[in-house]
RODO-2510 file (C-alpha; in nm, 4 decimals, decimal comma):
residues 287
     n   res          X          Y          Z
     1     x     2,9237     6,2497    -1,0222
     2     x     2,7132     6,3735    -1,3114
     3     x     2,8988     6,1415    -1,5441
     4     x     2,8291     5,8479    -1,3128
     5     x     2,4572     5,9292    -1,2964
     6     x     2,4507     5,9619    -1,6748
     7     x     2,6092     5,6194    -1,7149
     8     x     2,3680     5,4691    -1,4599
     9     x     2,0754     5,6226    -1,6463
    10     x     2,2057     5,4786    -1,9693
    11     x     2,2309     5,1327    -1,8148
    12     x     1,8782     5,1496    -1,6730
    13     x     1,7347     5,2708    -2,0041
    14     x     1,9135     5,0021    -2,2062
    15     x     1,6572     4,8117    -2,4127
    16     x     1,6597     4,4441    -2,3266
    17     x     1,3462     4,3329    -2,5104
    18     x     1,1524     4,5039    -2,7849
    19     x     0,8088     4,3809    -2,8886
    20     x     0,6192     4,5684    -3,1621
    21     x     0,6282     4,9343    -3,0598
    22     x     0,7073     4,8687    -2,6955
    23     x     1,0468     4,8099    -2,5400
    24     x     1,1423     4,6752    -2,1991
    25     x     1,4448     4,8245    -2,0290
    26     x     1,6458     4,7161    -1,7281
    27     x     1,4552     4,9784    -1,5297
    28     x     1,1229     4,8092    -1,6169
    29     x     1,2558     4,4720    -1,5099
    30     x     1,3819     4,6085    -1,1762
    31     x     1,0495     4,7843    -1,1103
    32     x     0,8545     4,4657    -1,1871
    33     x     1,0774     4,2541    -0,9598
    34     x     1,0471     4,5128    -0,6819
    35     x     0,6676     4,5066    -0,7062
    36     x     0,6695     4,1265    -0,6862
    37     x     0,8880     4,1393    -0,3746
    38     x     0,6541     4,3952    -0,2169
    39     x     0,3565     4,1725    -0,2993
    40     x     0,5346     3,8767    -0,1403
    41     x     0,5987     4,0825     0,1726
    42     x     0,2330     4,1936     0,1841
    43     x     0,1180     3,8310     0,1605
    44     x     0,3404     3,7296     0,4537
    45     x     0,2192     4,0306     0,6552
    46     x    -0,1436     3,9486     0,5741
    47     x    -0,0989     3,5874     0,6879
    48     x     0,0554     3,6988     1,0170
    49     x    -0,2208     3,9570     1,0673
    50     x    -0,5046     3,7093     1,0078
    51     x    -0,3499     3,4480     1,2386
    52     x    -0,2972     3,7077     1,5102
    53     x    -0,6515     3,8436     1,4858
    54     x    -0,8283     3,5081     1,4609
    55     x    -0,5970     3,2887     1,6651
    56     x    -0,7887     3,3262     1,9902
    57     x    -1,1384     3,3508     1,8440
    58     x    -1,3855     3,0738     1,9114
    59     x    -1,6056     3,1618     1,6133
    60     x    -1,3401     3,0849     1,3532
    61     x    -1,1601     2,7521     1,3278
    62     x    -0,8412     2,6508     1,1541
    63     x    -1,0188     2,5641     0,8284
    64     x    -1,1937     2,8996     0,7951
    65     x    -0,8750     3,0792     0,8874
    66     x    -0,6933     2,8932     0,6101
    67     x    -0,9704     2,9819     0,3598
    68     x    -0,9471     3,3524     0,4471
    69     x    -0,5690     3,3472     0,4021
    70     x    -0,5873     3,1628     0,0700
    71     x    -0,8494     3,3940    -0,0820
    72     x    -0,6701     3,7073     0,0372
    73     x    -0,3383     3,5734    -0,0937
    74     x    -0,4747     3,5083    -0,4427
    75     x    -0,6390     3,8532    -0,4482
    76     x    -0,3132     4,0260    -0,3498
    77     x    -0,1170     3,8318    -0,6113
    78     x    -0,3638     3,9247    -0,8887
    79     x    -0,3658     4,2928    -0,7929
    80     x     0,0138     4,2954    -0,7644
    81     x     0,0539     4,1327    -1,1071
    82     x    -0,1780     4,3889    -1,2687
    83     x     0,0060     4,6768    -1,1003
    84     x     0,3403     4,5297    -1,2083
    85     x     0,2326     4,4987    -1,5718
    86     x     0,0876     4,8487    -1,5665
    87     x     0,4103     4,9917    -1,4209
    88     x     0,6216     4,8619    -1,7097
    89     x     0,3883     5,0092    -1,9687
    90     x     0,1710     4,7083    -2,0553
    91     x    -0,1893     4,8029    -2,1315
    92     x    -0,3706     4,5576    -1,9058
    93     x    -0,7147     4,6348    -2,0517
    94     x    -0,6025     4,5570    -2,4052
    95     x    -0,4246     4,2453    -2,2813
    96     x    -0,7369     4,1123    -2,1097
    97     x    -0,9727     4,1773    -2,4010
    98     x    -0,7159     4,0624    -2,6543
    99     x    -0,6810     3,7311    -2,4701
   100     x    -1,0545     3,6601    -2,4606
   101     x    -1,0412     3,4331    -2,7646
   102     x    -0,7423     3,2522    -2,6151
   103     x    -0,9246     3,2024    -2,2845
   104     x    -1,2290     3,0624    -2,4671
   105     x    -1,0088     2,8182    -2,6563
   106     x    -0,8330     2,7131    -2,3389
   107     x    -1,1691     2,6744    -2,1691
   108     x    -1,2728     2,4011    -2,4103
   109     x    -0,9405     2,2244    -2,3778
   110     x    -0,9109     2,2590    -2,0017
   111     x    -1,2677     2,1979    -1,8865
   112     x    -1,1601     1,9638    -1,6072
   113     x    -0,9042     2,2136    -1,4776
   114     x    -1,1559     2,4986    -1,4762
   115     x    -1,4137     2,2786    -1,3049
   116     x    -1,1600     2,1960    -1,0349
   117     x    -1,0789     2,5669    -1,0066
   118     x    -1,4432     2,6622    -0,9533
   119     x    -1,4820     2,3750    -0,7063
   120     x    -1,1834     2,5070    -0,5107
   121     x    -1,3432     2,8507    -0,4832
   122     x    -1,6672     2,6885    -0,3625
   123     x    -1,4756     2,4845    -0,1019
   124     x    -1,2970     2,7924     0,0311
   125     x    -1,6174     2,9980     0,0477
   126     x    -1,8621     2,7363     0,1812
   127     x    -1,6254     2,5598     0,4180
   128     x    -1,8043     2,2225     0,3975
   129     x    -1,4612     2,0587     0,3810
   130     x    -1,1844     2,2372     0,5698
   131     x    -0,8220     2,1835     0,6593
   132     x    -0,7760     1,9255     0,9418
   133     x    -1,1155     1,7639     0,8693
   134     x    -1,1324     1,3839     0,8683
   135     x    -1,3190     1,2788     0,5538
   136     x    -1,4248     0,9537     0,3906
   137     x    -1,4317     0,9767     0,0125
   138     x    -1,6575     0,7981    -0,2316
   139     x    -1,3975     0,5230    -0,2878
   140     x    -1,3899     0,4416     0,0860
   141     x    -1,0521     0,6075     0,1578
   142     x    -1,0354     0,7911     0,4915
   143     x    -0,7911     1,0769     0,5355
   144     x    -0,7150     1,4166     0,6892
   145     x    -0,7351     1,7254     0,4700
   146     x    -0,3947     1,8946     0,4906
   147     x    -0,4123     2,1617     0,2179
   148     x    -0,6915     2,3136     0,0069
   149     x    -0,5633     2,4970    -0,2999
   150     x    -0,7687     2,6494    -0,5787
   151     x    -0,7511     2,3468    -0,8097
   152     x    -0,6459     2,0508    -0,5942
   153     x    -0,6375     1,9490    -0,2301
   154     x    -0,3977     1,7269    -0,0375
   155     x    -0,5378     1,4476     0,1800
   156     x    -0,3194     1,2304     0,4050
   157     x    -0,4557     0,8766     0,4442
   158     x    -0,4279     0,6509     0,7477
   159     x    -0,1291     0,4838     0,5813
   160     x     0,0557     0,8165     0,5734
   161     x     0,0173     0,8526     0,1949
   162     x    -0,0351     1,2085     0,0708
   163     x    -0,3032     1,2078    -0,1995
   164     x    -0,3587     1,4940    -0,4441
   165     x    -0,7364     1,5100    -0,4964
   166     x    -0,9088     1,7291    -0,7595
   167     x    -1,1456     1,9669    -0,5832
   168     x    -1,4337     1,8622    -0,8089
   169     x    -1,4292     1,5192    -0,6403
   170     x    -1,4835     1,6836    -0,3019
   171     x    -1,7766     1,8841    -0,4408
   172     x    -1,9541     1,6528    -0,6866
   173     x    -1,9037     1,3124    -0,5216
   174     x    -2,0259     1,1765    -0,1913
   175     x    -1,7910     1,2788     0,0892
   176     x    -1,8524     1,1958     0,4562
   177     x    -1,7037     1,4652     0,6779
   178     x    -1,6478     1,3043     1,0169
   179     x    -1,5302     1,6359     1,1624
   180     x    -1,8215     1,8482     1,0401
   181     x    -2,0356     1,7583     1,3404
   182     x    -1,9997     1,6964     1,7107
   183     x    -1,6675     1,5526     1,8211
   184     x    -1,8474     1,2441     1,9485
   185     x    -1,9440     1,0025     1,6689
   186     x    -2,1324     0,6732     1,6910
   187     x    -1,9889     0,3509     1,5513
   188     x    -2,0748    -0,0173     1,5811
   189     x    -1,9193    -0,3624     1,5868
   190     x    -2,1091    -0,6622     1,4488
   191     x    -2,0841    -1,0028     1,6129
   192     x    -2,2688    -1,3309     1,5713
   193     x    -2,3116    -1,6126     1,8242
   194     x    -2,4302    -1,9692     1,7862
   195     x    -2,7979    -2,0571     1,8171
   196     x    -2,8793    -2,1661     2,1693
   197     x    -2,6492    -1,9087     2,3322
   198     x    -2,7704    -1,7109     2,6325
   199     x    -2,8591    -1,3787     2,4647
   200     x    -2,8695    -1,1885     2,7972
   201     x    -2,5196    -1,3052     2,8795
   202     x    -2,4071    -1,2002     2,5314
   203     x    -2,5492    -0,8514     2,5824
   204     x    -2,3853    -0,8153     2,9244
   205     x    -2,0466    -0,9224     2,7897
   206     x    -2,0655    -0,6775     2,4983
   207     x    -2,1558    -0,3881     2,7302
   208     x    -1,8777    -0,4861     2,9693
   209     x    -1,6262    -0,4908     2,6860
   210     x    -1,7388    -0,1462     2,5652
   211     x    -1,7137    -0,0081     2,9188
   212     x    -1,3584    -0,1356     2,9509
   213     x    -1,2339     0,0263     2,6278
   214     x    -1,0711     0,3579     2,7241
   215     x    -1,1313     0,5258     2,3865
   216     x    -1,5098     0,4886     2,4238
   217     x    -1,6864     0,7713     2,6039
   218     x    -1,9053     0,7083     2,9080
   219     x    -2,1026     1,0311     2,8597
   220     x    -2,3354     0,8494     2,6190
   221     x    -2,4083     0,4891     2,7228
   222     x    -2,3216     0,2110     2,4810
   223     x    -2,6028    -0,0281     2,3886
   224     x    -2,6536    -0,3626     2,2184
   225     x    -2,9068    -0,4344     1,9459
   226     x    -3,0292    -0,7857     1,8624
   227     x    -3,0072    -0,7330     1,4869
   228     x    -3,1378    -1,0526     1,3297
   229     x    -3,1740    -1,4297     1,3253
   230     x    -2,9015    -1,5080     1,0741
   231     x    -2,8558    -1,8178     0,8625
   232     x    -2,5942    -1,9586     1,0976
   233     x    -2,5918    -1,7214     1,3959
   234     x    -2,7773    -1,4828     1,6222
   235     x    -2,6588    -1,1422     1,5041
   236     x    -2,5857    -0,8582     1,7484
   237     x    -2,4628    -0,5000     1,7062
   238     x    -2,2608    -0,3171     1,9712
   239     x    -2,3079     0,0610     1,9398
   240     x    -2,0700     0,3050     2,1074
   241     x    -1,9613     0,6701     2,0931
   242     x    -1,6041     0,7948     2,0630
   243     x    -1,3947     1,0963     1,9679
   244     x    -1,1239     0,8765     1,8129
   245     x    -1,2563     0,9037     1,4580
   246     x    -0,9126     0,8927     1,2983
   247     x    -0,8119     0,5721     1,4816
   248     x    -1,1561     0,4116     1,4936
   249     x    -1,0339     0,0895     1,3304
   250     x    -0,7933     0,0403     1,6224
   251     x    -1,0822     0,0823     1,8663
   252     x    -1,2917    -0,1724     1,6773
   253     x    -0,9980    -0,4132     1,6710
   254     x    -0,9514    -0,3809     2,0476
   255     x    -1,3198    -0,4564     2,1003
   256     x    -1,3070    -0,7658     1,8793
   257     x    -0,9988    -0,9007     2,0598
   258     x    -1,1683    -0,8597     2,3993
   259     x    -1,5048    -0,9960     2,2793
   260     x    -1,3368    -1,3076     2,1432
   261     x    -1,1441    -1,3577     2,4693
   262     x    -1,4493    -1,3231     2,6937
   263     x    -1,6683    -1,5360     2,4667
   264     x    -1,4057    -1,8107     2,4882
   265     x    -1,4000    -1,7869     2,8677
   266     x    -1,7820    -1,8084     2,8834
   267     x    -1,8036    -2,0907     2,6253
   268     x    -2,0020    -1,8746     2,3835
   269     x    -1,9335    -1,9856     2,0295
   270     x    -1,8895    -1,7582     1,7292
   271     x    -2,0129    -1,9902     1,4530
   272     x    -1,8901    -2,0205     1,0984
   273     x    -2,1352    -2,0485     0,8078
   274     x    -2,2918    -2,3936     0,7824
   275     x    -2,4982    -2,5653     0,5154
   276     x    -2,6994    -2,8854     0,5461
   277     x    -2,6567    -3,1225     0,2537
   278     x    -2,9448    -3,3637     0,1830
   279     x    -2,8746    -3,6628    -0,0432
   280     x    -3,1685    -3,8236    -0,2218
   281     x    -3,1004    -4,1710    -0,3487
   282     x    -3,2705    -4,3030    -0,6606
   283     x    -3,4299    -4,6368    -0,5657
   284     x    -3,5304    -4,7250    -0,9169
   285     x    -3,3623    -5,0386    -1,0416
   286     x    -3,1034    -4,9887    -1,3062
   287     x    -3,1592    -5,2310    -1,5917
***
């Protein structure tokens, strides 16, 4: 038995790597791996704990819950890594200060990455953009935020495409957050009719169409605005409120189909642009 323990001790103390005056044995490697596994278990336990404690709370939504989990996860990983390095004999203090020059050099070369990293921390702390929010980015793309990591976020567009977006774009550029307000949001559909049309009939038809669309709420009445006397048409705007922000283009399409059908039945024309051409003849005799 003693001989077996002696052999086991010899195996564990066998030097695998030797750097300067420090050597790493099999024992160090096993301790480091064990600490990483414990850290992984703590992260899973923390996630389950946060979801259990905040799952039924009205004051914390899915986005804030995700931010809490992400920040706590990164903190646990950093602490676990430092403990793991310390346990195998690495002087963490010397390592940090000795790497300062390296970090400064990397900072100049990776400015964009560090800016995205800081932006990710701001997103997680402020919560202006959260997971499951419907956002419209500066380039006009509308999507649902699926994941917010420290450097990048994942946004799924209406076409089902998963976009990887640098967090700095969500912080420094104009982003419309359709979910960061009341569930009901106001939209409009523009329509033009020919000059000479009965404007009261036009308004009644537009309100009737809005009332018949099931995705439009009746809690806030829809209304019609006579927008302008256009070059070729009388311009109207139909305003309505809906919770279907993600599928709003479908709602607008349904309205346009029904407006066109009812205008056709009522002989109300939707004009196309027209231009009057005046020809001036030169009456001077050509010699």
